ROMAR-171402 format. One line per field, with one value per residue: chain; x negated, y negated, z of N, C-alpha, C in turn. Coordinates in steps of 0.1 Angstrom, whole numbers, always signed. Layout:
BEGIN
kette: (A, ...)
nu: (X, ...)
nv: (Y, ...)
nw: (Z, ...)
cau: (X, ...)
cav: (Y, ...)
caw: (Z, ...)
cu: (X, ...)
cv: (Y, ...)
cw: (Z, ...)
***
This chain:
BEGIN
kette: (A, A, A, A, A, A, A, A, A, A, A, A, A, A, A, A, A, A, A, A, A, A, A, A, A, A, A, A, A, A, A, A, A, A, A, A, A, A, A, A, A, A, A, A, A, A, A, A, A, A, A, A, A, A, A, A, A, A, A, A, A, A, A, A, A, A, A, A, A, A, A, A, A, A, A, A, A, A, A, A, A, A, A, A, A, A, A, A, A, A, A, A, A, A, A, A, A, A, A, A, A, A, A, A, A, A, A, A, A, A, A, A, A, A, A, A, A, A, A, A, A, A, A, A, A, A, A, A, A, A, A, A, A, A, A, A, A, A, A, A, A, A, A, A, A, A, A, A, A, A, A, A, A, A, A, A, A, A, A, A, A, A, A, A, A, A, A, A, A, A, A, A, A, A, A, A, A, A, A, A, A, A, A, A, A, A, A)
nu: (-773, -750, -751, -728, -717, -736, -733, -706, -709, -727, -712, -692, -705, -717, -694, -681, -701, -703, -677, -676, -695, -682, -660, -674, -688, -667, -655, -676, -678, -654, -658, -679, -671, -647, -655, -676, -663, -645, -663, -672, -648, -631, -613, -585, -576, -553, -534, -510, -519, -509, -509, -532, -553, -573, -592, -585, -567, -584, -604, -588, -580, -604, -613, -591, -594, -618, -608, -590, -607, -621, -600, -594, -619, -621, -599, -607, -630, -618, -602, -622, -637, -619, -611, -636, -641, -620, -625, -648, -637, -619, -636, -648, -662, -646, -647, -669, -687, -668, -672, -663, -639, -639, -650, -631, -608, -614, -619, -594, -577, -588, -582, -554, -548, -558, -539, -516, -522, -526, -501, -481, -488, -506, -492, -470, -485, -499, -477, -468, -491, -492, -468, -474, -495, -481, -460, -474, -487, -466, -459, -442, -446, -436, -423, -446, -461, -446, -448, -475, -476, -462, -481, -503, -493, -494, -521, -539, -531, -538, -566, -574, -565, -582, -607, -605, -603, -629, -644, -634, -641, -669, -672, -664, -684, -707, -700, -699, -726, -739, -729, -740, -768, -772, -788, -785, -757, -734, -708)
nv: (-1108, -1087, -1053, -1036, -1052, -1049, -1022, -1021, -1037, -1021, -998, -1008, -1017, -993, -977, -991, -989, -961, -958, -972, -957, -932, -938, -946, -922, -904, -914, -910, -882, -875, -889, -874, -847, -844, -852, -834, -809, -812, -811, -785, -771, -750, -719, -707, -677, -669, -687, -699, -698, -717, -739, -753, -782, -767, -778, -801, -791, -774, -793, -810, -793, -791, -817, -827, -816, -829, -855, -852, -846, -870, -889, -883, -888, -916, -926, -921, -937, -962, -966, -966, -989, -1009, -1008, -1014, -1040, -1054, -1051, -1067, -1092, -1096, -1099, -1123, -1152, -1180, -1211, -1203, -1201, -1195, -1168, -1145, -1144, -1139, -1113, -1099, -1104, -1092, -1065, -1059, -1063, -1042, -1019, -1021, -1019, -994, -980, -985, -972, -945, -939, -945, -945, -922, -899, -895, -891, -868, -850, -849, -838, -813, -802, -801, -782, -759, -755, -751, -728, -709, -709, -729, -750, -775, -787, -789, -807, -830, -836, -840, -863, -881, -883, -893, -918, -931, -931, -952, -974, -964, -961, -988, -999, -985, -994, -1021, -1018, -1008, -1031, -1048, -1035, -1036, -1063, -1067, -1053, -1069, -1094, -1087, -1078, -1102, -1118, -1104, -1107, -1133, -1161, -1172, -1174, -1147, -1142)
nw: (-1205, -1191, -1179, -1184, -1204, -1224, -1228, -1238, -1261, -1276, -1279, -1294, -1318, -1326, -1331, -1352, -1371, -1375, -1384, -1409, -1422, -1424, -1440, -1464, -1470, -1474, -1496, -1514, -1514, -1527, -1551, -1562, -1562, -1579, -1606, -1610, -1608, -1629, -1651, -1648, -1651, -1638, -1636, -1620, -1611, -1597, -1604, -1628, -1662, -1679, -1663, -1664, -1664, -1639, -1623, -1610, -1591, -1576, -1567, -1553, -1531, -1518, -1512, -1498, -1473, -1465, -1463, -1442, -1420, -1421, -1415, -1389, -1376, -1383, -1368, -1342, -1341, -1346, -1323, -1303, -1312, -1310, -1283, -1271, -1280, -1270, -1243, -1241, -1248, -1227, -1206, -1208, -1195, -1179, -1197, -1211, -1242, -1272, -1289, -1298, -1314, -1343, -1345, -1329, -1344, -1370, -1362, -1352, -1374, -1391, -1376, -1376, -1404, -1409, -1394, -1409, -1432, -1423, -1411, -1429, -1458, -1463, -1452, -1470, -1494, -1487, -1484, -1510, -1522, -1510, -1519, -1546, -1546, -1536, -1554, -1578, -1571, -1571, -1597, -1607, -1627, -1638, -1616, -1600, -1615, -1613, -1586, -1586, -1602, -1585, -1564, -1578, -1584, -1560, -1555, -1566, -1549, -1524, -1527, -1531, -1507, -1489, -1498, -1491, -1464, -1458, -1463, -1444, -1420, -1423, -1421, -1395, -1382, -1390, -1379, -1352, -1347, -1353, -1332, -1310, -1313, -1312, -1297, -1263, -1239, -1241, -1237)
cau: (-762, -748, -752, -715, -715, -745, -726, -694, -714, -733, -701, -684, -713, -718, -681, -680, -711, -698, -664, -680, -702, -672, -653, -683, -691, -655, -654, -687, -674, -644, -665, -688, -664, -638, -662, -683, -653, -640, -673, -672, -635, -628, -600, -581, -568, -539, -525, -505, -528, -503, -510, -545, -566, -573, -602, -578, -562, -596, -610, -578, -581, -617, -613, -581, -600, -627, -600, -584, -617, -623, -589, -596, -631, -618, -590, -615, -638, -609, -598, -634, -641, -609, -612, -648, -641, -610, -633, -657, -629, -613, -647, -653, -661, -640, -656, -680, -685, -659, -680, -657, -627, -641, -652, -618, -599, -618, -616, -579, -572, -592, -574, -540, -548, -559, -526, -507, -526, -524, -488, -472, -492, -511, -482, -463, -494, -501, -465, -468, -502, -488, -458, -481, -501, -471, -452, -483, -490, -455, -457, -433, -455, -429, -422, -459, -466, -438, -454, -488, -473, -459, -493, -511, -487, -499, -535, -545, -528, -546, -580, -576, -564, -594, -618, -603, -606, -643, -649, -631, -649, -682, -671, -664, -698, -716, -697, -703, -740, -743, -727, -749, -782, -773, -793, -776, -747, -727, -693)
cav: (-1100, -1077, -1039, -1032, -1059, -1043, -1009, -1024, -1041, -1010, -989, -1015, -1017, -979, -972, -998, -984, -948, -959, -976, -945, -922, -943, -945, -908, -898, -919, -904, -868, -875, -893, -864, -835, -843, -852, -821, -798, -814, -806, -770, -766, -737, -712, -700, -665, -667, -697, -698, -703, -729, -750, -759, -779, -763, -786, -810, -783, -770, -805, -815, -784, -794, -831, -830, -813, -840, -866, -848, -849, -885, -896, -880, -896, -930, -929, -922, -949, -974, -968, -971, -1002, -1019, -1009, -1021, -1055, -1060, -1052, -1079, -1104, -1098, -1102, -1136, -1161, -1193, -1221, -1197, -1203, -1185, -1162, -1132, -1143, -1132, -1098, -1094, -1105, -1082, -1052, -1057, -1061, -1029, -1009, -1022, -1014, -979, -975, -985, -961, -932, -937, -948, -940, -909, -888, -893, -885, -854, -842, -847, -829, -799, -798, -798, -769, -748, -753, -746, -714, -700, -710, -739, -760, -788, -793, -793, -819, -841, -839, -846, -877, -889, -885, -901, -931, -937, -931, -965, -982, -959, -964, -1002, -1001, -980, -1003, -1033, -1014, -1007, -1044, -1054, -1028, -1041, -1077, -1066, -1049, -1080, -1104, -1082, -1079, -1116, -1122, -1097, -1111, -1148, -1165, -1178, -1166, -1139, -1141)
caw: (-1208, -1181, -1184, -1190, -1217, -1234, -1231, -1247, -1274, -1282, -1283, -1305, -1330, -1330, -1336, -1365, -1381, -1379, -1392, -1422, -1428, -1427, -1452, -1475, -1474, -1479, -1511, -1521, -1516, -1538, -1564, -1567, -1563, -1590, -1619, -1611, -1611, -1643, -1660, -1647, -1656, -1632, -1639, -1608, -1616, -1591, -1609, -1641, -1671, -1685, -1654, -1665, -1659, -1625, -1616, -1600, -1580, -1567, -1561, -1542, -1520, -1511, -1508, -1488, -1460, -1462, -1459, -1429, -1411, -1422, -1408, -1374, -1372, -1383, -1357, -1330, -1342, -1345, -1309, -1296, -1316, -1305, -1268, -1267, -1282, -1260, -1230, -1242, -1247, -1213, -1196, -1211, -1184, -1182, -1201, -1219, -1257, -1279, -1300, -1302, -1322, -1356, -1343, -1325, -1356, -1380, -1357, -1351, -1388, -1396, -1369, -1381, -1418, -1408, -1389, -1420, -1441, -1417, -1407, -1440, -1471, -1463, -1450, -1483, -1503, -1483, -1487, -1525, -1525, -1506, -1528, -1559, -1544, -1534, -1567, -1587, -1567, -1575, -1612, -1610, -1633, -1640, -1603, -1596, -1622, -1608, -1573, -1589, -1606, -1573, -1557, -1586, -1584, -1548, -1554, -1567, -1537, -1513, -1530, -1529, -1492, -1482, -1501, -1483, -1450, -1456, -1463, -1431, -1410, -1424, -1416, -1380, -1378, -1391, -1369, -1339, -1346, -1352, -1318, -1301, -1315, -1311, -1284, -1253, -1233, -1251, -1234)
cu: (-761, -748, -739, -712, -724, -738, -714, -699, -720, -722, -694, -692, -715, -705, -678, -689, -707, -686, -668, -687, -692, -664, -662, -686, -679, -653, -664, -683, -664, -650, -674, -680, -656, -645, -670, -674, -647, -650, -673, -660, -632, -614, -597, -572, -554, -529, -521, -515, -523, -504, -523, -544, -565, -584, -596, -572, -573, -602, -601, -579, -593, -616, -602, -586, -610, -619, -594, -594, -620, -613, -591, -608, -628, -609, -598, -624, -630, -606, -610, -638, -631, -610, -625, -648, -631, -617, -642, -649, -624, -624, -652, -651, -654, -650, -668, -677, -677, -666, -674, -645, -629, -643, -638, -609, -602, -615, -601, -573, -576, -584, -559, -539, -549, -546, -516, -509, -522, -509, -478, -476, -496, -501, -474, -472, -497, -490, -465, -479, -498, -477, -464, -487, -491, -464, -461, -486, -478, -451, -447, -441, -448, -428, -436, -464, -458, -444, -468, -486, -470, -472, -502, -506, -492, -514, -542, -543, -537, -561, -583, -575, -577, -607, -617, -607, -621, -649, -646, -639, -664, -683, -671, -678, -708, -713, -701, -718, -745, -741, -737, -764, -783, -779, -783, -766, -738, -712, -687)
cv: (-1088, -1063, -1034, -1039, -1053, -1029, -1011, -1028, -1030, -1000, -995, -1014, -1002, -974, -978, -992, -970, -948, -962, -964, -934, -926, -941, -930, -900, -902, -912, -889, -867, -878, -883, -851, -834, -843, -839, -810, -799, -809, -790, -764, -752, -732, -704, -689, -664, -677, -694, -704, -716, -741, -757, -774, -776, -771, -795, -803, -779, -782, -810, -806, -788, -807, -834, -827, -824, -852, -864, -851, -864, -892, -894, -889, -911, -934, -930, -935, -962, -977, -972, -985, -1012, -1020, -1016, -1036, -1061, -1061, -1064, -1092, -1107, -1102, -1116, -1145, -1174, -1203, -1216, -1200, -1192, -1180, -1148, -1132, -1136, -1117, -1092, -1093, -1094, -1068, -1049, -1055, -1047, -1018, -1009, -1016, -999, -973, -975, -974, -947, -929, -938, -941, -926, -898, -885, -887, -871, -845, -839, -837, -815, -794, -794, -784, -758, -745, -747, -731, -704, -701, -720, -751, -774, -795, -797, -805, -831, -845, -845, -861, -886, -892, -895, -916, -939, -939, -944, -974, -977, -962, -979, -1005, -996, -988, -1015, -1030, -1013, -1021, -1051, -1048, -1034, -1056, -1077, -1062, -1061, -1091, -1100, -1082, -1093, -1121, -1116, -1102, -1126, -1152, -1172, -1169, -1159, -1139, -1154)
cw: (-1197, -1187, -1190, -1203, -1228, -1238, -1241, -1261, -1282, -1287, -1295, -1318, -1335, -1337, -1350, -1375, -1385, -1388, -1407, -1429, -1432, -1439, -1465, -1480, -1479, -1493, -1519, -1524, -1527, -1551, -1570, -1570, -1576, -1604, -1621, -1615, -1625, -1653, -1660, -1653, -1651, -1636, -1626, -1612, -1610, -1596, -1624, -1651, -1678, -1676, -1655, -1668, -1644, -1617, -1606, -1588, -1570, -1560, -1550, -1530, -1511, -1504, -1498, -1474, -1456, -1457, -1445, -1418, -1410, -1414, -1393, -1369, -1372, -1372, -1344, -1330, -1340, -1330, -1301, -1299, -1310, -1290, -1264, -1269, -1273, -1247, -1230, -1241, -1233, -1203, -1198, -1199, -1188, -1186, -1210, -1234, -1263, -1291, -1304, -1312, -1336, -1355, -1339, -1337, -1366, -1375, -1356, -1364, -1393, -1389, -1374, -1395, -1418, -1404, -1401, -1430, -1436, -1414, -1418, -1453, -1471, -1461, -1463, -1493, -1500, -1486, -1502, -1529, -1522, -1515, -1542, -1557, -1544, -1547, -1577, -1584, -1570, -1590, -1616, -1615, -1634, -1627, -1597, -1602, -1617, -1594, -1576, -1594, -1595, -1565, -1565, -1586, -1571, -1547, -1556, -1555, -1526, -1515, -1527, -1514, -1485, -1486, -1493, -1468, -1448, -1455, -1449, -1420, -1411, -1419, -1401, -1375, -1379, -1381, -1355, -1337, -1345, -1338, -1308, -1302, -1314, -1297, -1275, -1247, -1243, -1249, -1234)
***
């Protein structure tokens, strides 16, 4: 395997591994934050007491920042993973065994699914989340609850999409590692 091919393979596997880790830790952060805050049941003095429970407000403020960082990291990982696998595909020698299609397919599907999430679903959820926060902060509890309901309606779809994304990223990682460790010519 040529040096540049080793570099592209390493970049591809590292990007996919980081991407999977970011997805898993983002889910873990949400899974730990919300139940913990629900148990603590904080009271935010600046919010209307009738808007309780405040644990969802506090948890959302924290986890929204985790998701923002996660989205940026995932976008970087997706670009690196896609660019490195495309580099490997383009460098394939004529007549060489075709060992990249599964890796290319999985990486492309993962990048596409991330794009759907980041460009379609998350902006709407983020708007509803910010509306919830702003309405709650001015005491407009009914409007805040309507925004929360809109966010909650999208949440199962987003959770499922991100779980599927994790499975596809792991599939890309496994197929890429399988390709890299298989004996014989790699391209």
